[in-house]
Structure formats: C-alpha cells, structure tokens
C-alpha positions as CSV (number, residue, x, y, z in Angstrom):
1,X,165.9,52.7,94.5
2,X,164.6,53.1,98.1
3,X,166.0,54.3,101.3
4,X,165.2,53.8,104.9
5,X,163.7,56.7,106.7
6,X,166.0,58.1,109.4
7,X,165.2,57.0,112.9
8,X,162.8,54.3,111.8
9,X,163.0,50.7,113.0
10,X,163.5,48.0,110.5
11,X,159.7,47.5,110.3
12,X,159.2,51.1,109.1
13,X,157.8,51.5,105.6
14,X,160.1,52.6,102.9
15,X,159.4,55.5,100.5
16,X,160.8,56.3,97.1
17,X,163.6,58.8,97.0
18,X,162.9,62.2,95.4
19,X,164.8,63.5,92.4
20,X,165.4,66.9,94.0
21,X,164.6,69.2,97.0
22,X,161.0,70.4,97.6
23,X,160.6,74.0,96.4
24,X,157.5,76.2,97.0
25,X,156.9,79.9,96.4
26,X,156.9,82.1,99.5
27,X,153.4,82.3,100.9
28,X,152.1,79.0,99.6
29,X,151.2,76.4,102.2
30,X,151.5,72.8,101.2
31,X,151.0,69.7,103.4
32,X,152.7,66.7,101.8
33,X,152.5,63.4,103.4
34,X,156.0,61.9,103.7
35,X,154.5,58.5,103.3
36,X,151.2,58.8,101.5
37,X,148.6,56.2,102.5
38,X,148.1,53.4,100.1
39,X,145.9,54.4,97.2
40,X,146.0,58.2,97.8
41,X,147.9,61.2,96.4
42,X,149.5,64.2,98.0
43,X,147.0,66.8,99.3
44,X,147.2,70.2,97.5
45,X,146.0,72.7,100.1
46,X,146.2,75.6,97.6
47,X,143.7,73.9,95.3
48,X,141.4,73.1,98.2
49,X,141.4,76.7,99.4
50,X,140.7,78.0,95.9
51,X,137.7,75.6,95.7
52,X,136.5,76.7,99.1
53,X,136.7,80.4,98.2
54,X,134.8,79.7,95.0
55,X,132.1,78.0,96.9
56,X,131.8,80.8,99.5
57,X,131.7,83.4,96.7
58,X,128.8,81.5,95.0
59,X,126.9,81.5,98.3
60,X,127.4,85.2,98.8
61,X,126.3,86.0,95.3
62,X,123.2,83.9,95.6
63,X,122.5,85.4,99.1
64,X,122.9,88.9,97.7
65,X,120.4,88.2,95.0
66,X,117.9,86.9,97.5
67,X,118.5,89.9,99.8
68,X,118.0,92.3,96.9
69,X,114.8,90.6,96.0
70,X,113.6,90.7,99.6
71,X,114.3,94.4,100.0
72,X,112.3,95.0,96.8
73,X,109.2,93.7,98.6
74,X,110.0,95.1,102.1
75,X,110.4,98.6,100.6
76,X,108.0,98.9,97.7
77,X,108.5,101.8,95.3
78,X,107.2,105.1,96.6
79,X,103.8,106.2,95.2
80,X,102.3,109.6,95.0
81,X,102.0,112.7,92.9
82,X,104.5,115.2,91.4
83,X,102.3,118.3,91.9
84,X,99.1,119.3,93.6
85,X,96.0,118.7,91.5
86,X,92.9,120.8,91.3
87,X,90.2,118.6,92.8
88,X,86.5,119.4,92.8
89,X,84.8,118.8,96.1
90,X,81.6,116.8,96.0
91,X,78.9,117.1,98.8
92,X,77.7,114.1,100.7
93,X,74.6,114.0,98.5
94,X,76.8,113.4,95.4
95,X,76.4,116.9,93.9
96,X,79.2,119.5,93.5
97,X,80.0,121.3,96.7
98,X,79.1,125.0,96.5
99,X,79.5,128.0,98.7
100,X,75.8,128.3,98.9
101,X,75.4,124.7,100.0
102,X,78.1,125.0,102.6
103,X,76.8,128.2,104.1
104,X,73.3,126.7,104.3
105,X,74.2,123.4,105.8
106,X,77.4,124.0,107.9
107,X,78.5,126.7,110.4
108,X,80.7,127.0,113.5
109,X,78.3,124.9,115.6
110,X,78.3,121.9,113.2
111,X,79.0,118.9,115.3
112,X,79.5,115.9,112.9
113,X,82.9,116.0,111.3
114,X,82.8,116.9,107.6
115,X,85.8,115.2,106.0
116,X,87.3,114.8,102.5
117,X,90.6,113.3,101.2
118,X,93.2,115.5,99.5
119,X,95.6,115.3,97.7
120,X,96.2,111.6,98.5
121,X,93.6,108.9,99.4
122,X,95.1,108.5,102.9
123,X,95.1,112.2,103.8
124,X,91.8,113.3,105.3
125,X,90.9,116.9,105.9
126,X,88.3,118.9,107.9
127,X,86.0,121.1,106.0
128,X,84.8,123.9,108.4
129,X,82.5,126.9,108.0
130,X,83.5,129.2,110.9
131,X,80.6,131.6,110.4
132,X,78.1,132.0,113.3
133,X,75.0,129.9,113.1
134,X,72.6,132.8,113.0
135,X,74.2,134.7,110.1
136,X,75.1,137.7,112.3
137,X,78.6,139.1,112.6
138,X,80.9,137.2,115.0
139,X,81.4,138.6,118.5
140,X,82.4,137.5,122.0
141,X,78.7,136.6,122.6
142,X,78.2,135.2,119.1
143,X,81.2,132.9,118.4
144,X,82.5,132.5,114.9
145,X,84.9,133.9,112.4
146,X,84.8,135.9,109.2
147,X,87.7,136.6,107.0
148,X,89.7,133.6,108.3
149,X,93.2,133.2,106.8
150,X,92.7,131.2,103.6
151,X,88.9,131.3,103.9
152,X,86.5,131.4,100.9
153,X,82.8,132.1,100.7
154,X,80.6,135.1,101.3
155,X,82.5,136.1,104.4
156,X,85.7,134.2,104.0
157,X,84.7,131.7,106.6
158,X,85.1,128.3,104.8
159,X,88.4,126.7,105.5
160,X,89.9,123.2,105.5
161,X,92.8,121.6,107.5
162,X,94.5,118.3,107.7
163,X,92.6,115.8,110.0
164,X,95.8,114.1,111.0
165,X,97.4,115.3,114.3
166,X,100.9,116.7,113.9
167,X,102.2,115.0,117.1
168,X,102.0,111.3,116.4
169,X,99.6,111.1,113.5
170,X,96.3,110.3,115.1
171,X,93.6,110.7,112.4
172,X,90.0,111.8,112.7
173,X,87.9,111.1,114.7
174,X,90.6,110.8,117.4
175,X,91.4,114.4,116.4
176,X,88.1,116.3,116.1
177,X,86.7,119.8,115.7
178,X,85.1,121.0,118.9
179,X,82.2,123.5,118.3
180,X,81.5,126.3,120.9
181,X,80.2,124.9,124.1
182,X,81.5,121.3,123.6
183,X,83.9,121.7,126.6
184,X,84.1,124.2,129.4
185,X,87.8,125.1,128.6
186,X,88.5,128.0,126.2
187,X,91.8,129.3,124.9
188,X,93.1,132.9,124.8
189,X,94.3,133.7,121.2
190,X,95.3,136.8,119.3
191,X,91.8,136.6,117.7
192,X,89.8,136.1,120.9
193,X,90.5,136.3,124.6
194,X,88.5,133.1,125.1
195,X,88.4,131.0,122.0
196,X,85.5,128.6,122.6
197,X,86.0,126.4,119.4
198,X,89.1,124.5,118.4
199,X,90.5,121.3,117.0
200,X,91.7,118.9,119.7
201,X,93.3,115.5,119.6
202,X,92.2,113.1,122.2
203,X,95.3,110.9,121.8
204,X,97.8,113.2,123.6
205,X,96.1,116.6,124.0
206,X,97.4,118.7,121.1
207,X,95.0,121.6,120.3
208,X,94.8,123.9,117.2
209,X,93.1,127.2,116.4
210,X,91.0,126.9,113.1
211,X,90.5,130.7,113.2
212,X,94.3,131.2,112.8
213,X,95.5,128.7,110.2
214,X,95.3,125.8,112.7
215,X,98.2,127.2,114.7
216,X,99.1,125.4,118.0
217,X,97.1,126.2,121.1
218,X,98.6,123.4,123.3
219,X,101.2,120.7,122.8
220,X,102.8,118.3,122.6
221,X,102.5,119.1,118.8
222,X,104.7,121.9,117.8
223,X,103.6,122.3,114.2
224,X,100.3,123.6,112.9
225,X,98.0,121.5,110.8
226,X,98.6,121.8,107.1
227,X,95.9,124.0,105.5
228,X,94.1,123.1,102.3
229,X,94.0,125.9,99.8
230,X,90.4,126.3,98.6
231,X,89.3,128.2,95.5
232,X,85.9,128.8,93.9
233,X,84.7,129.4,90.4
234,X,82.0,131.7,89.0
235,X,79.3,129.2,89.8
236,X,80.4,128.9,93.4
237,X,81.9,125.4,93.1
238,X,84.6,124.7,95.6
239,X,88.0,123.1,94.7
240,X,91.1,122.1,96.6
241,X,94.3,123.1,94.9
242,X,97.2,122.6,97.3
243,X,98.4,122.3,100.9
244,X,100.3,125.0,102.8
245,X,102.3,124.7,105.9
246,X,104.3,121.6,107.1
247,X,103.9,118.2,105.5
248,X,101.1,116.0,106.6
249,X,102.2,113.9,109.6
250,X,103.6,110.5,108.5
251,X,104.6,111.7,105.0
252,X,108.0,112.9,103.9
253,X,106.0,115.4,101.9
254,X,102.3,115.7,101.4
255,X,102.4,114.4,97.8
256,X,104.1,111.1,98.6
257,X,102.7,108.1,100.5
258,X,99.6,106.9,98.5
259,X,97.8,107.4,95.3
260,X,96.0,110.6,94.4
261,X,92.3,111.1,94.9
262,X,91.6,111.8,91.3
263,X,89.7,114.7,89.9
264,X,87.0,114.8,92.6
265,X,86.8,114.1,96.3
266,X,83.5,113.5,98.1
267,X,82.7,114.7,101.6
268,X,81.8,112.3,104.3
269,X,80.4,112.8,107.8
270,X,81.8,111.1,110.8
271,X,80.9,111.2,114.5
272,X,83.6,113.0,116.6
273,X,85.4,111.7,119.7
274,X,85.3,114.4,122.4
275,X,87.7,114.3,125.3
276,X,87.7,117.8,126.9
277,X,91.2,119.3,127.4
278,X,92.2,119.9,131.0
C-alpha cells in the first residue's frame, strides 16, 4: 500500500508506508531520507561516526609511535660515569707524569697551556705549577704560590682546574692561564695585594684566582672553576681522583655528558689566547 505525501502535487513520488513510528534513543542522531534516492539505503550517521573515530584513533596511535621513535633519537640516552675514577696522568712525551717532571718542566711562568681531560673526554682541565721559576720562595717580587689549596708536590704548588669557563662554557684556549707579566692589570686578593697571574676568559671577561681554588676575581661568572683533586704515590706519579666545587659548565653533573677518559689521560700543550682584562 502506498500513500501520497502531504502537500505534494500529483507528480510527487510516492513512498511506502511504515509499519510504526520512528523511535531512537535519546542522544542518537539519525538522518533518514524520507524518499531515498533510487538504488540507495538510509544513511546511518552513528555507524559513520564510529568509523570516523576508529580511523582518527588509528592515526593518533601511529603518530604517537612515530613521535616516540623520533624523541628516542632527538634525546639519546645519557652517557657518563657513576663515580669518579682514579686516572693516571701521562706527560706529553707518553711517560707517566711525576712530581719531579712537573717541577722541572713547568712553573708559574709557563706560557703554553698544559691540558688534560678528566673525568670525561669532553672536560678539559689546566695543569699548573704555581711555584716560582727560580725555585726560591714566593714573594711580592718573586710571584708564585706554595701550599696552594689542593696542591701536591714538594711545595704543594701543583694544582688543576676545569678549563671550561663557568659563565657560558667557553673552553680553552678561549679561557687561558695568564702567567705573571702577560697583562698590566693585576688583582688584589686575600693572598696577594696585586695578584699578577690568573685564569681569564676572553669570551666575556670572567677571571679566576688559581692560588685560591680558582675563586672568582671578576664576573660575569659567579661560580669558581671546579678543581681536580690530585694525589701522588710513593714513586711520585700523579693521579686525578675527583672534582670538587660546582659542576663543570654545560653538565648537569661532572660525571654525565660523555664517556669516561679511561684509566689514563695524557697531557697536551696548546697555545693560549690572551685578551688583557680592562
């Protein structure tokens, strides 16, 4: 049985009558064509929406997997050490570094930078012998330092400090040790009214006092350079055993950020960059 749609002219199409009223649950949205086009069925929007959501979910899951894989390569696993190793220092000639060798070859006037890496491969350090060049006791007229904090050797004058500036991380030779007489400016310190030797960074002007645990003489750095703890054995061989002070600049801690140097670390000489402080 068919019926004529209300309000239609005689040319209107006719549709089959329904057995009962349309009934949908509250919240469901259905669009049902009153007169379906020839050869098509009613459109079920609920089914369509479920399929859409399933497709979006698959895309999100796939994208999440790709994002996780990308992050794995953008942020590689941290490398480093779990504790400070005891590392033997090797002289530039390939032989073990000894107190006798350092005191014979290096002193407070040594101009080339003497560097070694510790405890990580990307953490260079200065090796300094602050003893006067002539072997006499230090004085105002004979610059130098005996019994420096953390010093080893005959007069406690051999020390080592990080060669990475604590301001923005400029490494040696941008940060360099300045022997006495390198520049006209001196600095008044608790150890000397006119400290003529210091560590100075040419990047932004930070200056440190090697005679006082590399404490700050001028900014903008506000932290001292980390100091390498040096020890000797009965034969006079020199070892690095730890770092004291703040972390090396650019590292969350001085043990994280690269691979360890191994059981030995060889000294290397490098020409300094001098830019006299104003």
